[in-house]
C-alpha positions as CSV (number, residue, x, y, z in Angstrom):
1,M,20.4,-22.0,47.9
2,V,16.7,-22.4,47.4
3,I,16.0,-19.0,48.9
4,S,18.4,-17.3,46.5
5,K,16.8,-19.1,43.6
6,L,13.4,-18.0,44.6
7,T,14.5,-14.4,45.0
8,K,16.2,-14.6,41.6
9,D,13.0,-16.0,40.0
10,M,11.0,-13.2,41.7
11,Q,13.4,-10.6,40.5
12,M,13.1,-12.0,36.9
13,R,9.3,-12.0,37.1
14,A,9.3,-8.4,38.4
15,A,11.6,-7.3,35.6
16,I,9.4,-9.0,33.0
17,N,6.2,-7.5,34.5
18,R,7.9,-4.1,34.5
19,K,8.8,-4.4,30.8
20,V,5.3,-5.6,29.9
21,G,3.8,-2.7,31.8
22,E,6.1,-0.3,29.9
23,R,5.1,-1.8,26.6
24,E,1.4,-1.5,27.4
25,C,1.9,2.2,28.3
26,C,3.7,2.7,25.0
27,K,0.9,1.1,23.1
28,A,-1.8,3.1,24.9
29,L,-0.9,6.5,23.5
30,P,-1.0,5.6,19.8
31,R,-4.2,3.6,20.5
32,A,-5.8,6.7,22.0
33,K,-4.8,8.8,19.1
34,L,-6.2,6.3,16.6
35,V,-9.5,6.1,18.4
36,K,-9.6,9.9,18.6
37,C,-9.2,10.3,14.8
38,A,-12.0,7.7,14.2
39,W,-9.9,5.3,12.1
40,R,-11.9,2.2,13.0
41,D,-15.1,2.8,11.1
42,P,-13.5,3.1,7.6
43,L,-11.2,0.2,8.3
44,Q,-14.1,-2.0,9.4
45,A,-16.1,-1.1,6.3
46,H,-13.1,-1.8,4.1
47,W,-12.5,-5.3,5.6
48,R,-16.2,-6.1,5.7
49,G,-16.3,-5.6,1.9
50,N,-13.2,-7.7,1.5
51,F,-14.6,-10.5,3.6
52,K,-17.8,-10.5,1.5
53,M,-15.7,-10.6,-1.7
54,L,-13.6,-13.5,-0.3
55,D,-16.8,-15.4,0.7
56,S,-18.3,-15.1,-2.7
57,L,-15.0,-16.1,-4.3
58,Q,-14.8,-19.2,-2.1
59,K,-18.4,-20.2,-3.1
60,Y,-17.6,-19.7,-6.8
61,V,-14.4,-21.8,-6.6
62,A,-16.2,-24.6,-4.7
63,K,-19.1,-24.6,-7.2
64,N,-16.8,-24.7,-10.2
65,M,-14.4,-27.2,-8.6
66,Y,-17.3,-29.7,-8.3
67,K,-18.1,-29.2,-12.0
68,I,-14.5,-29.8,-13.0
69,L,-14.1,-32.8,-10.8
70,R,-17.3,-34.3,-12.2
71,Q,-16.1,-33.8,-15.8
72,N,-12.8,-35.4,-15.0
73,R,-14.3,-38.4,-13.4
74,S,-16.6,-39.2,-16.3
């Protein structure tokens, strides 16, 4: 009973590992093609600009929030 359960668990783990391996192989080809066409640099530049904009927006909101809160408290 215990031996059959262990082998069943081992079979399940092997099947899962096989599926994960297949999935990684399927992801490798598109990843290689994307790296080859140099998609990363423009994407990084785009998001770097967006993060700077979001950071400045957060600072603006925080600064004005304090002004509004002070006015409402007085």
